[in-house]
C-alpha positions in Angstrom: 7.9 -12.0 6.0 9.6 -8.6 6.2 9.6 -6.4 3.0 12.0 -3.5 3.4 13.3 -0.7 1.2 12.5 1.7 -1.6 12.1 -0.1 -4.9 11.3 -3.4 -3.3 8.0 -5.0 -4.5 6.6 -8.4 -3.5 3.6 -10.0 -5.1 1.7 -12.5 -3.0 -0.6 -14.9 -5.0 -1.1 -17.5 -2.3 0.5 -19.4 0.5 0.3 -19.3 4.3 2.1 -16.5 6.1 2.4 -17.2 9.9 3.9 -14.8 12.4 6.3 -16.3 15.0 4.9 -17.2 18.4 5.7 -14.8 21.2 5.8 -15.4 25.0 2.0 -14.7 25.1 1.3 -17.4 22.5 -0.1 -14.8 20.1 0.9 -15.0 16.4 3.5 -12.3 15.6 3.4 -10.3 12.4 2.6 -12.3 9.3 3.9 -9.5 7.0 5.9 -6.4 7.9 6.2 -3.7 5.2 8.5 -0.7 5.7 10.7 2.0 4.2 8.7 2.6 1.0 8.5 -1.1 0.0 5.3 -2.3 -1.7 3.3 -5.6 -1.4 0.6 -6.6 -3.8 -1.7 -9.2 -2.2 -3.8 -11.2 -4.6 -4.4 -14.3 -2.4 -3.1 -16.2 0.6 -3.7 -16.9 4.2 -2.4 -14.7 7.0 -2.0 -15.9 10.6 -0.9 -12.9 12.6 -1.3 -9.1 12.1 0.3 -7.1 9.3 2.2 -3.9 9.9 2.8 -1.2 7.3 5.1 1.7 8.2 7.4 4.5 6.9 5.6 5.0 3.6 5.3 1.3 2.9 2.3 0.3 0.9 0.0 -2.8 0.8 -2.5 -3.3 -1.9 -5.2 -5.9 -1.6 -6.8 -7.0 -4.9 -10.4 -8.3 -4.7 -13.5 -7.3 -2.8 -12.5 -5.8 0.5 -13.6 -3.4 3.2 -11.5 -1.7 5.8 -13.0 -0.7 9.2 -10.3 0.9 11.4 -7.4 -1.6 11.4 -9.6 -4.5 10.2 -9.5 -5.6 6.5 -12.1 -8.2 5.5 -13.1 -9.5 2.1 -12.5 -12.1 -0.6 -9.8 -12.5 -3.2 -10.5 -13.3 -6.8 -9.7 -17.0 -6.1 -12.6 -17.0 -3.5 -10.2 -17.3 -0.5 -11.3 -15.1 2.4 -9.3 -12.5 4.3 -10.0 -11.3 7.9 -6.8 -9.4 9.0 -5.7 -6.6 11.3 -3.4 -4.2 9.4 -1.7 -1.5 11.5 -0.2 1.5 9.8 2.4 3.9 11.1 4.4 6.9 9.9 2.8 7.1 6.4 2.1 3.5 5.9 -0.8 2.9 3.5 -3.4 0.2 2.8 -5.1 0.3 -0.6 -8.2 -1.8 -1.6 -8.3 -2.4 -5.3 -11.2 -4.1 -7.2 -10.3 -6.5 -10.0 -12.1 -7.0 -13.3 -12.3 -10.8 -13.0 -14.4 -10.5 -9.8 -17.9 -9.1 -9.2 -18.2 -7.5 -5.8 -21.5 -7.2 -3.9 -20.3 -3.7 -2.7 -17.5 -1.5 -3.8 -14.4 -1.3 -1.6 -14.8 1.1 1.3 -12.8 2.5 4.1 -14.5 3.4 7.4 -15.4 5.6 9.3 -17.8 6.7 6.5 -19.2 3.2 5.9 -20.2 4.5 2.5 -19.2 2.3 -0.4 -17.0 4.1 -2.9 -15.2 3.0 -6.0 -12.1 3.7 -3.9 -11.6 6.3 -1.2 -7.9 6.0 -1.7 -6.2 6.1 -5.2 -7.1 2.9 -7.0 -4.0 3.2 -9.2 -0.6 3.4 -7.4 0.8 6.9 -8.0 4.4 8.0 -7.8 5.2 10.1 -4.7 2.1 8.7 -3.0 -0.2 11.0 -5.1 1.5 14.3 -4.3 2.3 16.7 -7.1 6.0 16.9 -7.9 7.8 20.2 -7.7 10.4 21.5 -10.1 13.8 20.5 -8.8 16.1 23.1 -7.4 18.9 21.8 -9.7 16.8 22.6 -12.7 16.2 26.1 -11.4 19.9 26.6 -10.7 20.9 25.3 -14.1 18.4 27.6 -15.9 19.6 30.6 -14.0 23.2 29.8 -14.9 22.3 29.6 -18.6 20.5 32.9 -18.5 23.4 34.6 -16.8 25.9 33.2 -19.4 23.6 34.3 -22.2 23.4 37.8 -20.8 27.2 37.9 -20.2 28.1 36.7 -23.8 24.9 37.7 -25.6 
């Protein structure tokens, strides 16, 4: 499945996602997320790697750990995940615990191997967590108003 484009969000609650077979008989990509698209994964079976690139974002809901490119764990419906997720050019993987599931350890992301509540933001944030700046249009508009006020005031 390919998920592409700003404003595109897909919620996966189950099903089997199988990548196409290549000439080497390896499974291709089960899911490909790119260009600021978002995928919320709450269940399912994935046969083939996942690729997240160009500010795309994948959020796994449940009890998960990430070690390098490997994401392992259990969804709230008790289905297991053991998947390679490759990220490029600002692609992001988020591990989000859910209230209906009690995890043995908190989600963690290696290389620290130290359980944390979430080493990445546990709540999706606009602009990928960066502070927004005042727009140049607002500054220009304010300076025009000040100039007009001085001219006629």
